[in-house]
N, C-alpha and C positions, 0 to 999 in steps of 0.2 A: 861248260854247261850253259846252254842258251835257253832261257825260259821266257814265256809270255804269261803275264797275269791278267786274267779276265775277271769280270764280275761287275755288278751294278755299282753306282756310287754309294758310298757308305759301308762297303763290306771290308774296308781296311786294306785295300791293295797297296796303297802307299806305305802304310805302317809295316806291313809284312815284307814289302820289297826292300825297305831299309834294313830290316833285321836279317833277312835271308842273304842279302848281298854282303853284309858284314860277316856273316857266318861262313859263306862259301868263298868269300874274297873275289867276288865278281861285281861288275858295274851295275848300278841301278840307273836305268835310262828312263826318265820321266819325260814325256814329250813337252810338257810345259817348261820344265827346267832346260831341256835341250834347246828349245826355241830361244830362250833368253841367253843361254851360254853362247850359242853360235852367233847370235846378233851382236852380243858384247865383244866377241872376238873379231867382228867385222866380216864374217863369212857372208858371201853375196846372197845366198839363199836365205840365210838367217835374217839379214837386214831387210830383204824384200818381204819376208813373212811378217816381220814386226811392223814395217812402215805401211803395208797395204792391208794386212789382215788382223792378226791377233792384237796388235797395238791399238786397233780401232774397234776391238770387240767382235771381229768377224772370224768365221771359221777359215782355217788355212786349207786351200785346195789340196786334193790327194797328191797331185804330181809334185807339189812343193814339199809336203810333209814326207813323202817317200824319199825325195832327194835329201832332205835334212837327216832322216834316219840313216840313210846310206853313208852320209858324211860322218855322223856321230859314231857309227859302229866301226869306223876305220881307226878311231882313236886308241891310244895305247892301253887305256884302262879296260877296254873290251876284249883284249887279246885272249884272256883266260875264260871269257864268258860274260853274260849280261842277263839282266831281267828287264824286259820291256814292259813299262807301266803306262798305259794310255795309248798304246799302239800295238797292233792294228785296231781300228774301230769299224772298218767295213771290209767286205769280201774283196773288193779291188785292192785295198791296202795289203790284205793278207796274201793275195796272189802275187803282188809285186815283191813282198818280203821274201817269198819262196825263191825268187830269182836272185836275191842278194845273199842269203845265208840260210843254213839249216837250223831248225829249232828242235831241241830235245823233247821238251814237254810244254804243254799249255795248261796252266793251273787255273781252273774256274772256281773262284771263291763265291759260293752260293749263299743266298739269304732271301727270305720272303720280303715283299714290299712293306708289310706291316712293321717288321723289325727294323728295316732300313729307315722308314719314316720316323719311328720312335727314336732311333739312334741319332739321326741327323738333326732332328728338331731340338734335341737336348744338347747338341754340340755348341761349344763356345770357344772363341779364339782370342789370344792375347793381342792387344792393340800394338804392343811393342815388339816382342820377340817372335810372335806368330805361332807360339805353341798352342796345340789344340787339346781341349778337354772334352769329356763326354761321360756317358754312362759307365764305360769300362775304365776310364782314367779321369776321375773327378779331381778338381783342385782341393788342396787341403783347407783353404778358406774360400767360401762361396764368393764367386765373382772376382777373385784375385789370383793372378798367375803365381805358381810355385817358384818359377825360375827368376823372374824379374820384378814381381809384385805389380805388374801392369794390370790394367782393367781388362776383364774379359767381356766380349761382345758377341751378339748373335749375328752371324753373317747373313746377307741377303739370300745367298744360294742355299742356305740351310733352313729356309722357311718352307712350310708344308706345300704350298701351291707350286713353288719352284722345284722342290724335290719330286713331286708327282710328274712334272713336265720332264725333268731329267730322266726319270725312270721310263717314261713313255718313249723318249728318244732312244734310250739304251735298248729297250725291247724291240724297237723298230729297226734300228741300224746295226747294233752291235751283237745282239743275241744270235743272229744267224751264224756268227763266227763259231758258236759252240758246235753246231751241226757240221760246219766246215771242217773243224779240227777233229771232231769225233770220227768223221769218215776217214780221216788219215791216220787214226790210231794214236794221236798225240795228246788227246784231252784227258785230264785227270781232274776229278771233282773233289773239292774240300768244303766242309761245312763251315760257312762264315759266321754262324751263330754260336760257335764254340768260344771259350775263352781265348784271348790273344795268344797265350803260350801254347795252347793245344793246336791252334791253327798253324803256328810256326812249326811245331813238331811234325804235324801231318805233311806240310810242304817239304820239310827236310827229308822225311822218310821217302817221299817220291823222288826228290832230286838226287838222293844218295844211293838209289837202287842200282 
């Protein structure tokens, strides 16, 4: 089962990818984690991506990202399937992916901008273990991590002006992928404003058809 998760920032793609990958016993391939893993392993493309681009806060060019995804999908943990989280982001990336491997479904986790802004501006992260809390998963004690008792802080990329810019970029660059995959009959839409367990159940119902 090869899946792609689409959706604006703040719709819980990463959370759902972790849960669904565990349930289906397939790999969760996050582009951010992928870049770090391949760079740490000394992979030539991974090192180049780190040293020239993401390590300096710059976007990684399509040709390098596509090459890294191709390398990652060859790994043993992807043999039974995978969830791509954060890739593709553009039509050229999607077209290149088609030449690498077949995709079963593209899951679009939808939500309104208003709900996303509310959800992300309320999000806090632990300074130590990096666990994230928010409206749906609040800490037991305000400002304190349940896991390690570390202090929770408000990330810069969860501030309202930054979130609005991220949504603008998503709508301009990534939203066209929805029509691209819809035209191929691969798109399935899930309501990202439902409770976390309901979203998981909805995705599993699609994947297990």
